ZAMARGU-4260 file (C-alpha; in steps of 0.2 Angstrom, whole numbers, plus 5000, padded with zeros to 4 digits):
<rodrens>
0) 5534/5240/5885 | 5528/5248/5868 | 5528/5235/5851 | 5543/5245/5844 | 5554/5245/5861
5) 5550/5227/5864 | 5556/5221/5848 | 5571/5233/5847 | 5575/5223/5865 | 5572/5207/5859
10) 5584/5211/5841 | 5597/5219/5851 | 5599/5202/5862 | 5603/5193/5847 | 5623/5195/5844
15) 5625/5198/5826 | 5642/5205/5821 | 5649/5206/5804 | 5668/5204/5803 | 5680/5211/5791
20) 5692/5197/5792 | 5680/5186/5784 | 5672/5197/5773 | 5675/5185/5757 | 5658/5177/5763
25) 5642/5184/5764 | 5637/5185/5776 | 5654/5187/5785 | 5647/5178/5802 | 5635/5166/5804
30) 5626/5175/5819 | 5619/5186/5806 | 5606/5170/5801 | 5602/5171/5819 | 5595/5188/5819
35) 5588/5186/5802 | 5578/5170/5806 | 5570/5180/5821 | 5565/5195/5809 | 5559/5184/5796
40) 5547/5174/5809 | 5541/5191/5813 | 5535/5196/5798 | 5528/5179/5795 | 5517/5180/5810
45) 5513/5199/5804 | 5505/5191/5789 | 5520/5200/5777 | 5519/5193/5759 | 5535/5184/5751
50) 5545/5182/5765 | 5562/5176/5759 | 5578/5174/5770 | 5591/5171/5756 | 5607/5160/5755
55) 5617/5176/5760 | 5605/5181/5775 | 5597/5194/5766 | 5577/5197/5774 | 5564/5203/5761
60) 5546/5204/5762 | 5531/5215/5754 | 5515/5223/5762 | 5501/5224/5751 | 5493/5243/5747
65) 5480/5249/5757 | 5463/5250/5747 | 5462/5261/5733 | 5482/5262/5733 | 5486/5246/5723
70) 5491/5256/5708 | 5503/5267/5716 | 5522/5263/5715 | 5529/5251/5728 | 5540/5262/5743
75) 5554/5252/5748 | 5563/5252/5765 | 5581/5244/5769 | 5588/5242/5785 | 5603/5231/5791
80) 5605/5216/5802 | 5625/5216/5807 | 5631/5226/5822 | 5649/5233/5821 | 5663/5225/5823
85) 5674/5239/5832 | 5668/5234/5850 | 5662/5219/5860 | 5645/5212/5855 | 5642/5195/5860
90) 5634/5194/5872 | 5622/5209/5873 | 5613/5213/5888 | 5601/5227/5885 | 5590/5235/5897
95) 5580/5251/5900 | 5586/5265/5910 | 5577/5279/5917 | 5588/5296/5915 | 5584/5309/5928
100) 5598/5319/5926 | 5619/5321/5928 | 5628/5306/5925 | 5619/5288/5923 | 5628/5273/5925
105) 5626/5260/5912 | 5637/5246/5920 | 5653/5239/5923 | 5663/5236/5908 | 5674/5220/5903
110) 5688/5230/5913 | 5680/5232/5929 | 5678/5251/5926 | 5661/5260/5928 | 5652/5263/5912
115) 5643/5280/5911 | 5634/5292/5898 | 5631/5311/5904 | 5630/5328/5897 | 5648/5332/5897
120) 5649/5316/5885 | 5632/5319/5876 | 5624/5337/5879 | 5608/5330/5870 | 5605/5321/5886
125) 5599/5338/5895 | 5583/5336/5886 | 5580/5321/5890 | 5577/5320/5909 | 5564/5308/5914
130) 5565/5298/5898 | 5569/5280/5897 | 5584/5274/5887 | 5588/5258/5881 | 5606/5253/5883
135) 5618/5238/5884 | 5625/5233/5902 | 5643/5243/5901 | 5649/5225/5891 | 5646/5228/5874
140) 5639/5238/5862 | 5620/5240/5860 | 5617/5236/5841 | 5604/5251/5840 | 5614/5253/5823
145) 5604/5246/5815 | 5593/5235/5825 | 5581/5251/5830 | 5579/5252/5811 | 5574/5235/5810
150) 5561/5236/5825 | 5555/5252/5818 | 5550/5246/5800 | 5543/5227/5809 | 5533/5239/5820
155) 5526/5250/5806 | 5521/5233/5798 | 5511/5230/5814 | 5503/5246/5814 | 5495/5244/5796
160) 5490/5226/5801 | 5480/5231/5817 | 5472/5246/5808 | 5470/5243/5790 | 5462/5260/5785
165) 5478/5268/5787 | 5481/5273/5769 | 5500/5267/5760 | 5505/5259/5746 | 5512/5243/5742
170) 5528/5242/5754 | 5545/5233/5749 | 5555/5228/5767 | 5572/5222/5767 | 5585/5218/5781
175) 5602/5215/5773 | 5620/5210/5781 | 5638/5216/5782 | 5633/5235/5782 | 5646/5238/5794
180) 5661/5233/5785 | 5656/5241/5767 | 5645/5226/5759 | 5632/5238/5756 | 5616/5226/5750
185) 5625/5222/5736 | 5616/5207/5734 | 5600/5214/5736 | 5588/5208/5720 | 5582/5224/5715
190) 5570/5216/5703 | 5563/5205/5717 | 5562/5218/5728 | 5550/5228/5718 | 5554/5247/5722
195) 5562/5261/5713 | 5562/5272/5727 | 5563/5273/5746 | 5571/5275/5761 | 5586/5268/5771
200) 5584/5269/5790 | 5601/5269/5798 | 5604/5288/5804 | 5605/5296/5821 | 5593/5308/5831
205) 5577/5310/5829 | 5573/5322/5815 | 5589/5317/5806 | 5589/5315/5787 | 5603/5312/5776
210) 5604/5312/5757 | 5622/5316/5755 | 5635/5304/5760 | 5654/5300/5758 | 5662/5293/5742
215) 5674/5279/5749 | 5688/5267/5743 | 5697/5256/5753 | 5716/5254/5751 | 5728/5240/5756
220) 5747/5242/5759 | 5756/5225/5757 | 5775/5225/5764 | 5788/5211/5757 | 5804/5213/5769
225) 5818/5201/5772 | 5823/5195/5788 | 5839/5190/5794 | 5848/5188/5811 | 5848/5205/5818
230) 5868/5203/5824 | 5873/5203/5804 | 5857/5211/5798 | 5867/5227/5791 | 5865/5230/5773
235) 5853/5214/5772 | 5838/5216/5782 | 5823/5223/5775 | 5810/5227/5789 | 5792/5227/5782
240) 5785/5234/5798 | 5797/5249/5797 | 5792/5251/5779 | 5775/5253/5782 | 5778/5265/5795
245) 5789/5277/5783 | 5773/5274/5772 | 5761/5279/5785 | 5772/5295/5789 | 5770/5301/5771
250) 5750/5300/5773 | 5744/5319/5779 | 5741/5318/5797 | 5730/5331/5798 | 5718/5323/5787
255) 5714/5310/5800 | 5697/5305/5808 | 5701/5314/5825 | 5706/5332/5816 | 5692/5332/5803
260) 5672/5337/5804 | 5658/5343/5793 | 5663/5340/5772 | 5683/5336/5777 | 5689/5322/5769
265) 5700/5310/5778 | 5713/5294/5777 | 5710/5282/5792 | 5722/5268/5795 | 5709/5254/5800
270) 5721/5239/5806 | 5740/5235/5804 | 5750/5220/5808 | 5765/5211/5802 | 5784/5207/5807
275) 5800/5210/5798 | 5795/5198/5782 | 5779/5204/5781 | 5765/5218/5784 | 5749/5225/5780
280) 5740/5241/5783 | 5721/5243/5778 | 5717/5260/5775 | 5700/5268/5771 | 5697/5286/5761
285) 5682/5296/5762 | 5677/5312/5755 | 5660/5320/5748 | 5668/5324/5733 | 5673/5310/5722
290) 5688/5321/5713 | 5697/5323/5732 | 5696/5304/5733 | 5705/5302/5718 | 5718/5314/5723
295) 5720/5305/5739 | 5721/5289/5728 | 5737/5298/5722 | 5744/5304/5737 | 5744/5287/5744
300) 5750/5278/5726 | 5765/5292/5727 | 5769/5288/5745 | 5771/5270/5740 | 5784/5275/5726
305) 5793/5286/5736 | 5796/5273/5750 | 5802/5259/5737 | 5814/5271/5731 | 5821/5275/5748
310) 5824/5255/5749 | 5830/5254/5729 | 5818/5240/5727 | 5799/5236/5727 | 5795/5233/5746
315) 5777/5241/5746 | 5763/5236/5733 | 5746/5245/5735 | 5730/5240/5731 | 5713/5253/5730
320) 5697/5248/5727 | 5680/5259/5727 | 5666/5255/5741 | 5652/5266/5737 | 5649/5283/5731
325) 5640/5300/5737 | 5622/5295/5736 | 5617/5314/5734 | 5622/5312/5714 | 5608/5301/5713
330) 5594/5307/5727 | 5595/5326/5721 | 5589/5323/5704 | 5572/5331/5700 | 5562/5315/5700
335) 5566/5309/5717 | 5564/5327/5725 | 5549/5319/5735 | 5561/5308/5745 | 5568/5324/5753
340) 5550/5335/5754 | 5538/5319/5760 | 5553/5316/5774 | 5551/5335/5779 | 5530/5335/5780
345) 5531/5318/5789 | 5544/5324/5801 | 5534/5341/5804 | 5518/5330/5807 | 5525/5323/5822
350) 5531/5339/5827 | 5549/5337/5824 | 5560/5349/5811 | 5569/5340/5800 | 5587/5342/5799
355) 5598/5338/5784 | 5615/5332/5787 | 5631/5328/5777 | 5634/5310/5784 | 5651/5306/5788
360) 5649/5288/5782 | 5638/5278/5771 | 5623/5269/5771 | 5617/5254/5761 | 5608/5267/5750
365) 5626/5272/5745 | 5626/5259/5732 | 5609/5255/5731 | 5606/5272/5725 | 5616/5269/5710
370) 5610/5253/5708 | 5593/5258/5703 | 5585/5260/5720 | 5585/5280/5726 | 5584/5281/5745
375) 5588/5294/5757 | 5592/5290/5776 | 5581/5291/5791 | 5584/5291/5810 | 5586/5276/5819
380) 5588/5287/5835 | 5605/5279/5840 | 5617/5289/5851 | 5636/5283/5853 | 5635/5271/5841
385) 5649/5257/5840 | 5653/5256/5857 | 5648/5252/5874 | 5642/5269/5878 | 5627/5267/5865
390) 5610/5271/5868 | 5591/5275/5860 | 5580/5284/5868 | 5563/5275/5871 | 5552/5292/5867
395) 5561/5294/5849 | 5560/5277/5847 | 5541/5277/5845 | 5541/5293/5838 | 5549/5286/5823
400) 5536/5273/5820 | 5523/5287/5820 | 5533/5297/5808 | 5533/5282/5796 | 5515/5280/5797
405) 5514/5297/5792 | 5528/5296/5778 | 5518/5279/5769 | 5502/5290/5769 | 5511/5302/5760
410) 5515/5290/5746 | 5496/5285/5746 | 5494/5298/5732 | 5504/5300/5716 | 5519/5311/5718
415) 5525/5327/5711 | 5542/5329/5706 | 5550/5346/5711 | 5557/5352/5692
</rodrens>
């Protein structure tokens, strides 16, 4: 196996799901320390400088500039170490499967049913005949989101160690926890990190580049009811679950994720729980336009007011918090135009056309760009993320290390912004 494939499989085999139910601490799960230690050990073995694992499971390090590039600005890379919580993620059994066309059986799921991918589920497979794919065994997600990105960055440093003649500025690398639950690298010490621009590596197919993300907010709707015996409930009982249901019926149904695409925003009911006396519903709000996010917030507040009026008392309350903002507001500034154009040029050097997409989600860069580290988002080459059908094509995984090598070479000279 190539270096990046070997590292990727090793990282995937270390479970490290984040957990939104314990998001009051960072990291939200102890297992994220496990993968942080593995990555930090690899960095130390390669000879990276300033390798640190913080008390919050952030891994940071630096790589010195090649000869003649010492005075250039530091270029940063950021990936995340947690994997998605929406599917099974422990244990993870990575494997390599050769795709020969048609249906490819990955394994057997926890329910005993066959887990497979095919051109019917992923049309992209038609161009991958004869390729090796990294998958899990059907019982869990793989974790390519974002351990493919982790492996790419570490493998890039391995190349730079093996060939000191490869040109590059000083590099700052970070591997952060809890991206999947909206933490967004909030505790990354940017002064210690030392880079004012760079890239996250947390995107989809090879050639993808993102400098537009959603603006994001979360809403917690709480219901306080009154439980009495159902036989004597008339005129007395207030059912908290019924109140939540009335509220949900007022949230525009056509503006849910399953009915939206491209620049469409949405409301998404993440989870609901409760009984007659207490109930809770967690929503997320997404839109590329912040003004539309504010309008969605107002829609939800008005729905709460309406439900309370129907009960004649305050049964529902709502709390809304912003999570992150559209990184295009930063990355499209003239002084950062090189982030887009250098990515395009680096993809071209490996024979790949760059495709810019409006990401229907966020990256760590969605917060970091507003904190002083402007960053676009590069391919991590995962498909079917957050589920048991996830896979990462080996040729794309390896090609992205080539792309990163070309990219850092482009930063081995002063940058000229496009005004």
